DRENDOTI-6846 format. One line per field, with one value per atom (N, C-alpha, C): residue number from 1; residue in one letter; atom name; x, y, z. Coordinates in pm, 1 decimal, padded with zeros to 6 digits. Layout:
<rs>
nr c(NUM;...)
rest c(a;...)
atom c(CA;...)
c1 c(X;...)
c2 c(Y;...)
c3 c(Z;...)
</rs>
This chain:
<rs>
nr c(1;1;1;2;2;2;3;3;3;4;4;4;5;5;5;6;6;6;7;7;7;8;8;8;9;9;9;10;10;10;11;11;11;12;12;12;13;13;13;14;14;14;15;15;15;16;16;16;17;17;17;18;18;18;19;19;19;20;20;20;21;21;21;22;22;22;23;23;23;24;24;24;25;25;25;26;26;26;27;27;27;28;28;28;29;29;29;30;30;30;31;31;31;32;32;32;33;33;33;34;34;34;35;35;35;36;36;36;37;37;37;38;38;38;39;39;39;40;40;40;41;41;41;42;42;42;43;43;43;44;44;44;45;45;45;46;46;46;47;47;47;48;48;48;49;49;49;50;50;50;51;51;51;52;52;52;53;53;53;54;54;54;55;55;55;56;56;56;57;57;57;58;58;58;59;59;59;60;60;60;61;61;61;62;62;62;63;63;63;64;64;64;65;65;65;66;66;66;67;67;67;68;68;68;69;69;69;70;70;70;71;71;71;72;72;72;73;73;73;74;74;74;75;75;75;76;76;76;77;77;77;78;78;78;79;79;79;80;80;80;81;81;81;82;82;82;83;83;83;84;84;84;85;85;85;86;86;86;87;87;87;88;88;88;89;89;89;90;90;90;91;91;91;92;92;92;93;93;93;94;94;94;95;95;95;96;96;96;97;97;97;98;98;98;99;99;99;100;100;100;101;101;101;102;102;102;103;103;103;104;104;104;105;105;105;106;106;106;107;107;107;108;108;108;109;109;109;110;110;110)
rest c(m;m;m;l;l;l;f;f;f;l;l;l;l;l;l;h;h;h;q;q;q;l;l;l;l;l;l;q;q;q;k;k;k;g;g;g;l;l;l;g;g;g;i;i;i;s;s;s;f;f;f;a;a;a;y;y;y;l;l;l;d;d;d;s;s;s;y;y;y;l;l;l;d;d;d;t;t;t;l;l;l;l;l;l;a;a;a;m;m;m;p;p;p;i;i;i;v;v;v;l;l;l;t;t;t;l;l;l;l;l;l;i;i;i;a;a;a;e;e;e;r;r;r;r;r;r;v;v;v;l;l;l;f;f;f;r;r;r;r;r;r;g;g;g;d;d;d;n;n;n;y;y;y;r;r;r;l;l;l;t;t;t;v;v;v;l;l;l;d;d;d;v;v;v;v;v;v;v;v;v;a;a;a;t;t;t;f;f;f;f;f;f;i;i;i;v;v;v;v;v;v;v;v;v;s;s;s;e;e;e;v;v;v;v;v;v;f;f;f;p;p;p;a;a;a;f;f;f;s;s;s;d;d;d;r;r;r;f;f;f;t;t;t;p;p;p;d;d;d;w;w;w;l;l;l;d;d;d;v;v;v;v;v;v;c;c;c;y;y;y;v;v;v;l;l;l;g;g;g;s;s;s;i;i;i;l;l;l;f;f;f;y;y;y;f;f;f;f;f;f;i;i;i;n;n;n;p;p;p;g;g;g;s;s;s;s;s;s;r;r;r;e;e;e;s;s;s;i;i;i)
atom c(N;CA;C;N;CA;C;N;CA;C;N;CA;C;N;CA;C;N;CA;C;N;CA;C;N;CA;C;N;CA;C;N;CA;C;N;CA;C;N;CA;C;N;CA;C;N;CA;C;N;CA;C;N;CA;C;N;CA;C;N;CA;C;N;CA;C;N;CA;C;N;CA;C;N;CA;C;N;CA;C;N;CA;C;N;CA;C;N;CA;C;N;CA;C;N;CA;C;N;CA;C;N;CA;C;N;CA;C;N;CA;C;N;CA;C;N;CA;C;N;CA;C;N;CA;C;N;CA;C;N;CA;C;N;CA;C;N;CA;C;N;CA;C;N;CA;C;N;CA;C;N;CA;C;N;CA;C;N;CA;C;N;CA;C;N;CA;C;N;CA;C;N;CA;C;N;CA;C;N;CA;C;N;CA;C;N;CA;C;N;CA;C;N;CA;C;N;CA;C;N;CA;C;N;CA;C;N;CA;C;N;CA;C;N;CA;C;N;CA;C;N;CA;C;N;CA;C;N;CA;C;N;CA;C;N;CA;C;N;CA;C;N;CA;C;N;CA;C;N;CA;C;N;CA;C;N;CA;C;N;CA;C;N;CA;C;N;CA;C;N;CA;C;N;CA;C;N;CA;C;N;CA;C;N;CA;C;N;CA;C;N;CA;C;N;CA;C;N;CA;C;N;CA;C;N;CA;C;N;CA;C;N;CA;C;N;CA;C;N;CA;C;N;CA;C;N;CA;C;N;CA;C;N;CA;C;N;CA;C;N;CA;C;N;CA;C;N;CA;C;N;CA;C;N;CA;C;N;CA;C;N;CA;C;N;CA;C;N;CA;C;N;CA;C;N;CA;C;N;CA;C;N;CA;C)
c1 c(09876.2;09733.5;09655.0;09706.2;09639.1;09636.6;09747.5;09755.6;09650.9;09643.1;09546.9;09403.2;09375.3;09241.9;09203.4;09295.5;09267.1;09242.1;09322.0;09302.9;09167.4;09129.1;08999.1;08885.4;08893.1;08788.8;08782.9;08899.7;08904.7;08869.9;08934.3;08918.3;08814.6;08801.2;08706.3;08564.0;08548.9;08415.5;08378.0;08472.0;08444.5;08425.5;08476.5;08466.5;08590.1;08568.2;08677.4;08690.1;08813.2;08848.4;08959.5;08931.0;09020.2;09165.8;09191.9;09330.4;09395.2;09320.0;09374.5;09408.5;09320.1;09345.5;09469.5;09494.4;09608.6;09740.1;09736.6;09862.4;09888.4;09789.2;09813.2;09907.1;09885.0;09972.5;10116.3;10134.2;10268.2;10331.7;10254.5;10305.4;10347.4;10271.2;10298.7;10399.8;10433.8;10524.8;10662.0;10719.3;10855.2;10861.5;10767.3;10774.1;10764.6;10684.9;10673.2;10802.5;10853.5;10976.4;11094.5;11107.7;11221.0;11212.6;11092.5;11075.4;11115.8;11080.1;11122.3;11274.1;11334.8;11480.5;11548.2;11494.6;11548.7;11535.3;11418.8;11396.7;11495.2;11518.7;11614.6;11754.0;11797.1;11931.4;11943.4;11837.9;11842.5;11843.4;11764.2;11750.4;11854.9;11858.4;11949.3;12095.7;12122.0;12259.1;12300.1;12209.9;12235.9;12297.7;12235.3;12287.5;12236.6;12144.6;12095.7;11965.3;11895.7;11764.6;11770.2;11885.7;11898.3;11942.7;11956.7;12002.5;11902.4;11952.1;11871.4;11930.5;11847.5;11896.1;11956.1;12060.8;12122.6;12049.5;12082.6;12027.0;12062.1;12186.6;12229.7;12148.1;12121.1;12037.7;11900.7;11840.3;11705.5;11707.0;11805.5;11815.2;11836.7;11926.9;11954.5;11831.5;11765.9;11645.7;11535.4;11517.3;11415.3;11447.8;11572.1;11614.3;11589.7;11625.0;11606.0;11458.3;11373.5;11229.4;11172.9;11212.9;11164.9;11207.3;11332.8;11381.4;11308.9;11296.7;11230.4;11083.5;11012.6;10867.3;10826.5;10909.0;10869.4;10944.8;11050.1;11125.8;11126.6;11174.7;11192.1;11057.9;10970.1;10841.4;10762.7;10747.1;10674.5;10741.9;10872.4;10942.9;10912.2;10878.7;10855.6;10709.4;10620.0;10479.4;10388.5;10282.8;10183.4;10094.4;10101.4;10020.9;10074.5;10195.8;10257.3;10270.6;10237.3;10245.2;10333.1;10435.2;10516.7;10438.4;10457.2;10384.0;10475.8;10503.5;10594.9;10537.4;10404.9;10346.4;10374.9;10390.2;10432.4;10571.6;10660.0;10795.1;10788.1;10704.6;10686.3;10636.8;10542.5;10489.0;10594.9;10676.2;10785.4;10880.4;10916.8;11010.1;10947.4;10822.1;10754.4;10743.2;10711.3;10704.5;10837.9;10946.1;11080.0;11113.7;11074.6;11097.8;11018.1;10893.3;10811.6;10875.1;10921.3;10987.9;11109.7;11194.1;11320.6;11300.1;11203.3;11186.2;11090.5;10999.8;10899.6;10906.4;10956.7;10960.9;11101.4;11200.4;11340.9;11395.4;11345.6;11378.7;11528.3;11572.3;11712.7;11795.4;11735.5;11810.8;11853.9;11779.7;11816.9;11946.3;11989.0;12113.0;12232.2;12206.5;12314.1;12376.5;12497.1;12564.0;12544.9;12580.7;12569.8;12678.2)
c2 c(12552.8;12566.4;12482.1;12361.7;12274.0;12337.1;12398.9;12466.7;12577.6;12661.6;12772.4;12721.8;12617.0;12559.1;12507.2;12438.1;12385.7;12499.5;12604.9;12718.8;12785.5;12799.8;12858.1;12773.8;12641.8;12553.2;12556.2;12546.8;12536.1;12667.3;12775.0;12901.3;12993.0;12985.5;13073.7;13020.5;12892.4;12833.2;12747.3;12726.3;12648.3;12499.8;12450.2;12306.9;12238.8;12135.2;12072.9;11924.7;11883.0;11742.7;11713.4;11633.2;11616.4;11588.2;11483.7;11449.8;11551.1;11600.9;11704.6;11829.4;11867.8;11986.0;11967.5;11846.6;11819.7;11804.1;11745.6;11706.8;11760.4;11810.3;11856.8;11977.4;12073.9;12191.2;12151.5;12055.4;12008.7;11937.1;11857.0;11787.6;11886.6;11993.3;12090.8;12197.2;12204.2;12308.6;12299.8;12182.1;12170.5;12198.6;12150.4;12190.3;12342.1;12409.1;12554.9;12621.5;12581.9;12641.2;12616.5;12494.9;12462.2;12531.7;12551.0;12627.3;12773.0;12828.3;12965.3;12973.3;12868.2;12863.8;12863.5;12788.8;12791.0;12930.6;12991.1;13125.5;13225.4;13214.6;13303.6;13288.3;13166.2;13142.0;13181.6;13163.0;13200.9;13352.0;13422.2;13566.7;13643.9;13623.8;13702.1;13663.6;13535.3;13489.0;13463.6;13494.3;13485.2;13351.2;13244.2;13110.2;13060.7;13133.1;13096.3;13018.7;13019.1;12955.4;12803.4;12745.7;12600.1;12548.3;12636.6;12595.6;12500.2;12394.1;12295.3;12274.0;12237.3;12205.0;12065.5;12047.7;11916.6;11839.3;11712.7;11631.2;11694.3;11738.9;11799.8;11925.3;12009.4;12128.1;12089.8;11989.6;11946.4;11885.4;11804.3;11741.3;11845.6;11939.1;12042.3;12129.4;12171.7;12254.8;12179.0;12052.9;11971.1;11954.3;11923.4;11907.8;12036.4;12149.8;12278.3;12304.1;12284.6;12307.5;12211.9;12086.2;11987.6;12027.4;12062.9;12099.5;12223.3;12324.2;12447.5;12423.7;12355.6;12341.4;12232.3;12129.2;12017.3;12010.3;12090.8;12091.2;12230.5;12329.1;12463.5;12530.2;12540.9;12607.3;12543.7;12410.8;12351.0;12375.2;12391.9;12417.1;12555.3;12648.4;12786.4;12827.6;12746.5;12785.7;12663.3;12675.3;12568.7;12563.2;12663.7;12666.3;12567.7;12517.7;12423.0;12287.8;12183.0;12046.9;11963.3;11899.3;11813.1;11689.2;11649.1;11535.7;11463.2;11335.2;11261.5;11244.3;11248.0;11239.8;11366.5;11479.8;11601.6;11582.5;11519.1;11492.6;11405.8;11304.0;11217.9;11300.4;11389.8;11474.0;11568.5;11627.6;11713.9;11635.5;11515.8;11433.8;11392.2;11348.3;11311.4;11430.8;11547.7;11668.9;11701.5;11681.3;11706.3;11607.1;11482.0;11380.7;11414.9;11453.0;11494.1;11611.7;11709.3;11824.9;11780.3;11700.5;11664.0;11592.1;11503.4;11424.7;11485.8;11573.1;11623.3;11773.2;11851.8;11997.1;12042.6;11968.1;12000.3;11914.0;11932.1;11840.0;11835.6;11718.6;11698.3;11669.9;11686.4;11672.1;11528.1;11432.1;11292.8;11256.5;11339.3;11313.5;11388.3;11474.9;11553.0;11479.8;11515.4;11458.5;11552.5;11502.3;11582.3;11686.7)
c3 c(07795.3;07772.7;07873.6;07899.7;07996.1;08134.5;08174.4;08303.8;08311.9;08209.1;08208.6;08208.9;08133.1;08131.1;08269.3;08334.3;08468.0;08567.1;08560.2;08650.0;08626.0;08500.4;08467.4;08522.7;08502.2;08553.5;08706.0;08769.4;08914.6;08984.0;08944.1;09016.2;08953.9;08823.3;08756.8;08758.8;08732.6;08722.2;08842.3;08932.4;09053.3;09029.6;08917.5;08887.6;08945.9;09025.7;09097.1;09062.4;09040.8;09021.5;09122.0;09221.5;09336.6;09299.1;09223.2;09192.2;09098.9;09002.6;08914.8;08994.0;09085.5;09166.9;09253.3;09296.7;09383.5;09308.1;09188.0;09124.6;08984.3;08914.0;08777.3;08774.4;08862.9;08865.2;08895.4;08985.5;09019.2;08899.6;08828.8;08710.7;08602.5;08586.0;08480.8;08521.6;08650.1;08698.3;08631.5;08626.3;08571.7;08421.4;08340.3;08199.7;08181.9;08263.8;08253.9;08299.8;08415.9;08470.4;08377.8;08327.8;08241.9;08106.1;08055.1;07931.5;07952.9;08067.4;08100.0;08116.3;08169.6;08183.1;08046.2;07952.0;07815.3;07756.5;07773.0;07718.7;07778.8;07909.9;07975.5;07914.4;07898.6;07845.8;07698.6;07623.4;07482.8;07465.3;07544.1;07526.9;07607.6;07737.6;07822.0;07804.9;07789.3;07777.4;07632.5;07538.9;07394.8;07352.9;07397.7;07364.5;07228.1;07168.7;07036.3;07041.4;06928.5;06918.8;06927.9;06905.2;06909.8;07045.4;07143.3;07275.7;07339.9;07400.0;07471.8;07608.9;07704.4;07837.8;07838.2;07916.1;07930.4;08040.7;08052.4;08160.7;08294.9;08310.0;08435.6;08467.9;08367.7;08388.7;08443.4;08382.2;08421.8;08562.0;08591.4;08723.7;08832.7;08810.4;08910.5;08933.9;08828.1;08842.9;08916.2;08883.2;08948.9;09097.0;09127.1;09266.5;09344.8;09287.4;09353.5;09383.5;09285.2;09304.1;09408.5;09405.1;09503.0;09644.3;09662.1;09795.5;09847.3;09763.3;09807.3;09838.2;09748.6;09766.1;09864.5;09878.9;09964.7;10097.6;10112.9;10237.9;10301.0;10226.8;10282.7;10313.2;10215.5;10239.2;10353.5;10357.9;10471.0;10607.0;10607.6;10733.7;10789.7;10702.7;10746.3;10752.0;10696.2;10694.5;10700.9;10780.1;10788.3;10664.7;10578.9;10456.0;10351.7;10372.0;10279.6;10346.5;10272.1;10323.6;10231.2;10285.8;10199.4;10155.6;10031.3;09976.1;09878.4;09903.1;09816.6;09676.4;09662.0;09527.4;09447.0;09515.7;09446.8;09387.3;09462.3;09412.7;09287.6;09290.1;09172.9;09054.4;09078.3;08970.6;08915.2;09003.1;08955.1;08865.3;08907.3;08830.1;08697.1;08699.4;08574.3;08479.7;08534.7;08453.1;08389.4;08463.7;08409.9;08298.4;08318.3;08214.6;08088.1;08105.3;07990.1;07918.2;07994.7;07934.8;07853.6;07914.9;07852.6;07718.5;07713.0;07591.1;07488.9;07531.3;07437.3;07411.0;07505.0;07486.7;07453.5;07493.6;07475.1;07361.2;07238.7;07130.0;07101.5;07064.9;07035.7;07159.7;07277.1;07401.4;07426.2;07374.0;07398.1;07325.1;07229.9;07157.7;07216.9;07316.4;07376.5;07493.9;07522.5;07640.8;07758.1;07875.7;07997.0;07991.6)
</rs>
C-alpha cells in the first residue's frame, strides 16, 4: 500500500519528496519481490500455505537483485546509476521482510 501511495503522489499528483523518491521504492522492492516469491512457491510448486522463505532464500534473492540492478543494468545503460545506498535499502527491505512479513521464519533453520 505504501508503494502504491508513493507512486500516486509522485507520478499521479506530481508531489515530490527527494529522499523518498530516491530510496523508498528500493526499500520496498525486496518485500514485494520476496512476497511474490513465496506466492510462486506456494501456488506453482504447491509447497502449502505455511511455506516460509529461509535465510538462504532471502540472501540469494537479495544478492541477485543487487547484482542485476546495481552492477549489470548500469553496465549496459546510462539510464541506470549504481548507488551504494540502494544496496543498503535492498538489504534493509529484506530484513524487514524476513522478520515481519515472513512470520515464523526466525525459528527456522537455513
